[in-house]
ROTOR-582540 format. One record per atom (N, C-alpha, C, O): residue in three letters; x, y, z. Coordinates in nm, 3 decimals, padded with zeros to 5 digits, always signed. Layout:
BEGIN
<residu ALA u X v Y w Z> $
...
This chain:
BEGIN
<residu MET u +00.084 v -00.119 w +00.000> $
<residu MET u +00.000 v +00.000 w +00.000> $
<residu MET u +00.089 v +00.125 w +00.000> $
<residu MET u +00.191 v +00.131 w +00.068> $
<residu ILE u +00.046 v +00.222 w -00.076> $
<residu ILE u +00.116 v +00.350 w -00.083> $
<residu ILE u +00.020 v +00.459 w -00.038> $
<residu ILE u -00.095 v +00.463 w -00.082> $
<residu ASP u +00.067 v +00.548 w +00.048> $
<residu ASP u -00.011 v +00.667 w +00.083> $
<residu ASP u +00.008 v +00.767 w -00.029> $
<residu ASP u +00.121 v +00.800 w -00.066> $
<residu VAL u -00.103 v +00.815 w -00.084> $
<residu VAL u -00.098 v +00.917 w -00.188> $
<residu VAL u -00.159 v +01.043 w -00.129> $
<residu VAL u -00.272 v +01.042 w -00.081> $
<residu VAL u -00.083 v +01.152 w -00.134> $
<residu VAL u -00.123 v +01.278 w -00.072> $
<residu VAL u -00.140 v +01.384 w -00.181> $
<residu VAL u -00.058 v +01.394 w -00.272> $
<residu TYR u -00.248 v +01.462 w -00.168> $
<residu TYR u -00.278 v +01.566 w -00.267> $
<residu TYR u -00.281 v +01.701 w -00.197> $
<residu TYR u -00.338 v +01.715 w -00.089> $
<residu PHE u -00.218 v +01.801 w -00.260> $
<residu PHE u -00.215 v +01.935 w -00.204> $
<residu PHE u -00.276 v +02.037 w -00.299> $
<residu PHE u -00.279 v +02.017 w -00.420> $
<residu ALA u -00.325 v +02.147 w -00.242> $
<residu ALA u -00.375 v +02.264 w -00.315> $
<residu ALA u -00.485 v +02.225 w -00.414> $
<residu ALA u -00.577 v +02.152 w -00.378> $
<residu TRP u -00.475 v +02.274 w -00.538> $
<residu TRP u -00.583 v +02.249 w -00.634> $
<residu TRP u -00.593 v +02.102 w -00.674> $
<residu TRP u -00.698 v +02.059 w -00.722> $
<residu VAL u -00.487 v +02.025 w -00.656> $
<residu VAL u -00.495 v +01.881 w -00.684> $
<residu VAL u -00.594 v +01.818 w -00.587> $
<residu VAL u -00.679 v +01.738 w -00.626> $
<residu ARG u -00.583 v +01.854 w -00.460> $
<residu ARG u -00.674 v +01.805 w -00.357> $
<residu ARG u -00.817 v +01.849 w -00.387> $
<residu ARG u -00.911 v +01.771 w -00.371> $
<residu GLU u -00.833 v +01.974 w -00.429> $
<residu GLU u -00.967 v +02.026 w -00.459> $
<residu GLU u -01.032 v +01.950 w -00.574> $
<residu GLU u -01.151 v +01.919 w -00.567> $
<residu ARG u -00.957 v +01.920 w -00.678> $
<residu ARG u -01.013 v +01.849 w -00.794> $
<residu ARG u -01.047 v +01.705 w -00.761> $
<residu ARG u -01.148 v +01.652 w -00.808> $
<residu ILE u -00.962 v +01.640 w -00.682> $
<residu ILE u -00.985 v +01.499 w -00.648> $
<residu ILE u -01.086 v +01.487 w -00.534> $
<residu ILE u -01.161 v +01.390 w -00.528> $
<residu GLY u -01.087 v +01.584 w -00.445> $
<residu GLY u -01.182 v +01.581 w -00.334> $
<residu GLY u -01.135 v +01.506 w -00.212> $
<residu GLY u -01.214 v +01.477 w -00.122> $
<residu LEU u -01.008 v +01.473 w -00.209> $
<residu LEU u -00.949 v +01.401 w -00.094> $
<residu LEU u -00.813 v +01.460 w -00.061> $
<residu LEU u -00.739 v +01.498 w -00.152> $
<residu PRO u -00.778 v +01.468 w +00.067> $
<residu PRO u -00.644 v +01.513 w +00.101> $
<residu PRO u -00.540 v +01.401 w +00.088> $
<residu PRO u -00.423 v +01.427 w +00.060> $
<residu ARG u -00.586 v +01.275 w +00.108> $
<residu ARG u -00.494 v +01.160 w +00.099> $
<residu ARG u -00.575 v +01.033 w +00.090> $
<residu ARG u -00.693 v +01.028 w +00.125> $
<residu GLU u -00.510 v +00.929 w +00.042> $
<residu GLU u -00.573 v +00.797 w +00.038> $
<residu GLU u -00.464 v +00.691 w +00.030> $
<residu GLU u -00.350 v +00.720 w -00.008> $
<residu GLN u -00.500 v +00.570 w +00.067> $
<residu GLN u -00.408 v +00.457 w +00.056> $
<residu GLN u -00.447 v +00.379 w -00.068> $
<residu GLN u -00.564 v +00.348 w -00.090> $
<residu ILE u -00.346 v +00.347 w -00.148> $
<residu ILE u -00.372 v +00.280 w -00.275> $
<residu ILE u -00.287 v +00.154 w -00.284> $
<residu ILE u -00.167 v +00.154 w -00.257> $
<residu LYS u -00.353 v +00.048 w -00.323> $
<residu LYS u -00.281 v -00.076 w -00.354> $
<residu LYS u -00.254 v -00.071 w -00.504> $
<residu LYS u -00.347 v -00.061 w -00.584> $
<residu THR u -00.128 v -00.076 w -00.541> $
<residu THR u -00.092 v -00.061 w -00.681> $
<residu THR u +00.025 v -00.149 w -00.719> $
<residu THR u +00.108 v -00.185 w -00.635> $
<residu ASP u +00.029 v -00.185 w -00.846> $
<residu ASP u +00.144 v -00.255 w -00.902> $
<residu ASP u +00.224 v -00.163 w -00.993> $
<residu ASP u +00.311 v -00.208 w -01.067> $
<residu ALA u +00.194 v -00.032 w -00.988> $
<residu ALA u +00.263 v +00.066 w -01.073> $
<residu ALA u +00.413 v +00.062 w -01.046> $
<residu ALA u +00.457 v +00.055 w -00.931> $
<residu ALA u +00.490 v +00.067 w -01.153> $
<residu ALA u +00.636 v +00.062 w -01.139> $
<residu ALA u +00.697 v +00.200 w -01.115> $
<residu ALA u +00.800 v +00.212 w -01.048> $
<residu THR u +00.633 v +00.305 w -01.169> $
<residu THR u +00.685 v +00.441 w -01.156> $
<residu THR u +00.572 v +00.535 w -01.116> $
<residu THR u +00.455 v +00.497 w -01.116> $
<residu VAL u +00.608 v +00.658 w -01.083> $
<residu VAL u +00.508 v +00.759 w -01.052> $
<residu VAL u +00.416 v +00.780 w -01.172> $
<residu VAL u +00.295 v +00.792 w -01.156> $
<residu ALA u +00.473 v +00.784 w -01.293> $
<residu ALA u +00.393 v +00.802 w -01.414> $
<residu ALA u +00.291 v +00.690 w -01.430> $
<residu ALA u +00.178 v +00.714 w -01.471> $
<residu ASP u +00.332 v +00.567 w -01.398> $
<residu ASP u +00.239 v +00.453 w -01.405> $
<residu ASP u +00.126 v +00.470 w -01.304> $
<residu ASP u +00.011 v +00.439 w -01.332> $
<residu LEU u +00.160 v +00.520 w -01.186> $
<residu LEU u +00.059 v +00.544 w -01.082> $
<residu LEU u -00.041 v +00.649 w -01.130> $
<residu LEU u -00.161 v +00.631 w -01.113> $
<residu VAL u +00.008 v +00.756 w -01.190> $
<residu VAL u -00.080 v +00.861 w -01.242> $
<residu VAL u -00.173 v +00.802 w -01.348> $
<residu VAL u -00.293 v +00.830 w -01.346> $
<residu ALA u -00.119 v +00.722 w -01.439> $
<residu ALA u -00.201 v +00.660 w -01.544> $
<residu ALA u -00.309 v +00.572 w -01.482> $
<residu ALA u -00.424 v +00.571 w -01.528> $
<residu GLU u -00.272 v +00.499 w -01.379> $
<residu GLU u -00.368 v +00.412 w -01.309> $
<residu GLU u -00.477 v +00.496 w -01.242> $
<residu GLU u -00.596 v +00.462 w -01.251> $
<residu LEU u -00.438 v +00.602 w -01.175> $
<residu LEU u -00.536 v +00.688 w -01.108> $
<residu LEU u -00.632 v +00.751 w -01.209> $
<residu LEU u -00.751 v +00.763 w -01.181> $
<residu CYS u -00.581 v +00.790 w -01.323> $
<residu CYS u -00.665 v +00.855 w -01.425> $
<residu CYS u -00.775 v +00.764 w -01.477> $
<residu CYS u -00.879 v +00.812 w -01.524> $
<residu THR u -00.754 v +00.633 w -01.469> $
<residu THR u -00.858 v +00.541 w -01.516> $
<residu THR u -00.967 v +00.519 w -01.411> $
<residu THR u -01.072 v +00.462 w -01.442> $
<residu ARG u -00.946 v +00.565 w -01.289> $
<residu ARG u -01.043 v +00.544 w -01.182> $
<residu ARG u -01.172 v +00.623 w -01.202> $
<residu ARG u -01.281 v +00.567 w -01.207> $
<residu GLU u -01.157 v +00.754 w -01.214> $
<residu GLU u -01.272 v +00.844 w -01.224> $
<residu GLU u -01.230 v +00.970 w -01.296> $
<residu GLU u -01.111 v +01.001 w -01.306> $
<residu GLU u -01.327 v +01.043 w -01.347> $
<residu GLU u -01.302 v +01.167 w -01.421> $
<residu GLU u -01.228 v +01.270 w -01.335> $
<residu GLU u -01.146 v +01.345 w -01.386> $
<residu ARG u -01.257 v +01.274 w -01.205> $
<residu ARG u -01.192 v +01.374 w -01.120> $
<residu ARG u -01.040 v +01.355 w -01.115> $
<residu ARG u -00.966 v +01.453 w -01.106> $
<residu TYR u -00.993 v +01.232 w -01.121> $
<residu TYR u -00.849 v +01.207 w -01.126> $
<residu TYR u -00.793 v +01.249 w -01.261> $
<residu TYR u -00.688 v +01.312 w -01.268> $
<residu ALA u -00.864 v +01.214 w -01.367> $
<residu ALA u -00.820 v +01.254 w -01.502> $
<residu ALA u -00.810 v +01.406 w -01.511> $
<residu ALA u -00.717 v +01.457 w -01.574> $
<residu ALA u -00.903 v +01.477 w -01.451> $
<residu ALA u -00.901 v +01.624 w -01.452> $
<residu ALA u -00.781 v +01.677 w -01.373> $
<residu ALA u -00.714 v +01.771 w -01.416> $
<residu ALA u -00.753 v +01.617 w -01.258> $
<residu ALA u -00.643 v +01.663 w -01.173> $
<residu ALA u -00.507 v +01.639 w -01.240> $
<residu ALA u -00.414 v +01.718 w -01.222> $
<residu PHE u -00.495 v +01.530 w -01.316> $
<residu PHE u -00.368 v +01.494 w -01.376> $
<residu PHE u -00.363 v +01.521 w -01.527> $
<residu PHE u -00.278 v +01.467 w -01.597> $
<residu ALA u -00.455 v +01.603 w -01.577> $
<residu ALA u -00.463 v +01.631 w -01.721> $
<residu ALA u -00.334 v +01.691 w -01.775> $
<residu ALA u -00.295 v +01.663 w -01.889> $
<residu ASP u -00.267 v +01.772 w -01.696> $
<residu ASP u -00.143 v +01.836 w -01.740> $
<residu ASP u -00.037 v +01.816 w -01.633> $
<residu ASP u -00.022 v +01.898 w -01.543> $
<residu ILE u +00.038 v +01.706 w -01.643> $
<residu ILE u +00.135 v +01.678 w -01.536> $
<residu ILE u +00.253 v +01.774 w -01.539> $
<residu ILE u +00.332 v +01.778 w -01.445> $
<residu THR u +00.267 v +01.852 w -01.647> $
<residu THR u +00.373 v +01.953 w -01.647> $
<residu THR u +00.342 v +02.064 w -01.546> $
<residu THR u +00.431 v +02.141 w -01.510> $
<residu ALA u +00.217 v +02.071 w -01.502> $
<residu ALA u +00.177 v +02.171 w -01.402> $
<residu ALA u +00.184 v +02.114 w -01.261> $
<residu ALA u +00.134 v +02.175 w -01.166> $
<residu LEU u +00.246 v +01.998 w -01.246> $
<residu LEU u +00.253 v +01.931 w -01.115> $
<residu LEU u +00.396 v +01.899 w -01.077> $
<residu LEU u +00.484 v +01.884 w -01.162> $
<residu ARG u +00.417 v +01.891 w -00.948> $
<residu ARG u +00.541 v +01.841 w -00.892> $
<residu ARG u +00.505 v +01.718 w -00.809> $
<residu ARG u +00.390 v +01.700 w -00.769> $
<residu VAL u +00.606 v +01.635 w -00.785> $
<residu VAL u +00.583 v +01.513 w -00.709> $
<residu VAL u +00.696 v +01.495 w -00.608> $
<residu VAL u +00.812 v +01.526 w -00.635> $
<residu ALA u +00.659 v +01.443 w -00.492> $
<residu ALA u +00.757 v +01.404 w -00.391> $
<residu ALA u +00.734 v +01.257 w -00.358> $
<residu ALA u +00.621 v +01.212 w -00.344> $
<residu VAL u +00.843 v +01.184 w -00.347> $
<residu VAL u +00.838 v +01.042 w -00.314> $
<residu VAL u +00.908 v +01.026 w -00.179> $
<residu VAL u +01.026 v +01.057 w -00.165> $
<residu ASP u +00.833 v +00.978 w -00.082> $
<residu ASP u +00.884 v +00.968 w +00.056> $
<residu ASP u +00.947 v +01.100 w +00.101> $
<residu ASP u +01.055 v +01.103 w +00.159> $
<residu GLN u +00.876 v +01.210 w +00.072> $
<residu GLN u +00.907 v +01.346 w +00.113> $
<residu GLN u +01.036 v +01.402 w +00.051> $
<residu GLN u +01.097 v +01.493 w +00.105> $
<residu GLU u +01.076 v +01.345 w -00.064> $
<residu GLU u +01.190 v +01.396 w -00.140> $
<residu GLU u +01.140 v +01.434 w -00.279> $
<residu GLU u +01.070 v +01.355 w -00.343> $
<residu LEU u +01.174 v +01.553 w -00.326> $
<residu LEU u +01.134 v +01.595 w -00.459> $
<residu LEU u +01.181 v +01.491 w -00.561> $
<residu LEU u +01.296 v +01.447 w -00.557> $
<residu ALA u +01.092 v +01.454 w -00.651> $
<residu ALA u +01.123 v +01.348 w -00.747> $
<residu ALA u +01.065 v +01.386 w -00.883> $
<residu ALA u +01.011 v +01.495 w -00.902> $
<residu ASP u +01.076 v +01.293 w -00.979> $
<residu ASP u +01.012 v +01.316 w -01.107> $
<residu ASP u +00.918 v +01.199 w -01.136> $
<residu ASP u +00.910 v +01.103 w -01.059> $
<residu PHE u +00.849 v +01.209 w -01.249> $
<residu PHE u +00.745 v +01.111 w -01.279> $
<residu PHE u +00.800 v +00.976 w -01.322> $
<residu PHE u +00.724 v +00.879 w -01.333> $
<residu GLU u +00.930 v +00.967 w -01.347> $
<residu GLU u +00.991 v +00.839 w -01.383> $
<residu GLU u +01.051 v +00.769 w -01.261> $
<residu GLU u +01.112 v +00.663 w -01.275> $
<residu THR u +01.035 v +00.826 w -01.144> $
<residu THR u +01.089 v +00.767 w -01.021> $
<residu THR u +01.022 v +00.632 w -00.992> $
<residu THR u +00.899 v +00.623 w -00.994> $
<residu PRO u +01.101 v +00.528 w -00.967> $
<residu PRO u +01.046 v +00.397 w -00.934> $
<residu PRO u +00.971 v +00.400 w -00.801> $
<residu PRO u +01.005 v +00.477 w -00.711> $
<residu LEU u +00.870 v +00.315 w -00.789> $
<residu LEU u +00.790 v +00.309 w -00.667> $
<residu LEU u +00.825 v +00.190 w -00.577> $
<residu LEU u +00.763 v +00.174 w -00.472> $
<residu ALA u +00.920 v +00.109 w -00.614> $
<residu ALA u +00.957 v -00.007 w -00.532> $
<residu ALA u +00.999 v +00.040 w -00.393> $
<residu ALA u +01.091 v +00.120 w -00.378> $
<residu GLY u +00.931 v -00.011 w -00.291> $
<residu GLY u +00.964 v +00.021 w -00.153> $
<residu GLY u +00.917 v +00.157 w -00.105> $
<residu GLY u +00.945 v +00.196 w +00.009> $
<residu VAL u +00.846 v +00.231 w -00.188> $
<residu VAL u +00.800 v +00.366 w -00.152> $
<residu VAL u +00.679 v +00.357 w -00.062> $
<residu VAL u +00.591 v +00.272 w -00.080> $
<residu ARG u +00.674 v +00.446 w +00.038> $
<residu ARG u +00.561 v +00.451 w +00.131> $
<residu ARG u +00.463 v +00.563 w +00.098> $
<residu ARG u +00.343 v +00.549 w +00.122> $
<residu GLU u +00.514 v +00.675 w +00.042> $
<residu GLU u +00.429 v +00.791 w +00.020> $
<residu GLU u +00.465 v +00.862 w -00.110> $
<residu GLU u +00.582 v +00.880 w -00.143> $
<residu VAL u +00.361 v +00.902 w -00.184> $
<residu VAL u +00.376 v +00.985 w -00.303> $
<residu VAL u +00.286 v +01.105 w -00.283> $
<residu VAL u +00.169 v +01.090 w -00.250> $
<residu ALA u +00.341 v +01.224 w -00.302> $
<residu ALA u +00.263 v +01.348 w -00.286> $
<residu ALA u +00.264 v +01.426 w -00.416> $
<residu ALA u +00.368 v +01.437 w -00.482> $
<residu PHE u +00.148 v +01.481 w -00.452> $
<residu PHE u +00.134 v +01.563 w -00.571> $
<residu PHE u +00.096 v +01.705 w -00.531> $
<residu PHE u +00.009 v +01.724 w -00.445> $
<residu PHE u +00.160 v +01.804 w -00.593> $
<residu PHE u +00.133 v +01.942 w -00.558> $
<residu PHE u +00.173 v +02.033 w -00.675> $
<residu PHE u +00.256 v +01.995 w -00.758> $
<residu PRO u +00.113 v +02.152 w -00.682> $
<residu PRO u +00.153 v +02.247 w -00.786> $
<residu PRO u +00.290 v +02.306 w -00.752> $
<residu PRO u +00.333 v +02.303 w -00.637> $
<residu PRO u +00.358 v +02.359 w -00.854> $
<residu PRO u +00.487 v +02.425 w -00.827> $
<residu PRO u +00.467 v +02.537 w -00.725> $
<residu PRO u +00.365 v +02.606 w -00.726> $
<residu MET u +00.564 v +02.554 w -00.640> $
<residu MET u +00.555 v +02.661 w -00.540> $
<residu MET u +00.633 v +02.782 w -00.587> $
<residu MET u +00.738 v +02.770 w -00.649> $
<residu THR u +00.580 v +02.897 w -00.558> $
<residu THR u +00.652 v +03.020 w -00.589> $
<residu THR u +00.696 v +03.083 w -00.459> $
<residu THR u +00.624 v +03.078 w -00.359> $
<residu GLY u +00.810 v +03.142 w -00.460> $
<residu GLY u +00.862 v +03.205 w -00.339> $
<residu GLY u +00.859 v +03.356 w -00.352> $
<residu GLY u +00.832 v +03.412 w -00.459> $
<residu GLY u +00.888 v +03.418 w -00.242> $
<residu GLY u +00.888 v +03.564 w -00.249> $
<residu GLY u +00.964 v +03.623 w -00.134> $
<residu GLY u +00.975 v +03.745 w -00.123> $
């Protein structure tokens, strides 16, 4: 099981702050593809992954990051500083 965490507008579109998912996805991109097949709200949230960032076990990662042994994947929009 992997904890999947959603932040900001990703959370708003999906309607959940987090969930536990049983998956055989090999990479973050595979997980996203799997989520998109679940319901339209996931497809809407992940329609443009270039507008998203991902963290794997609280470390910034990319969509090709392997999921073997991973406990948590978080999706969030890019942050701006000031």
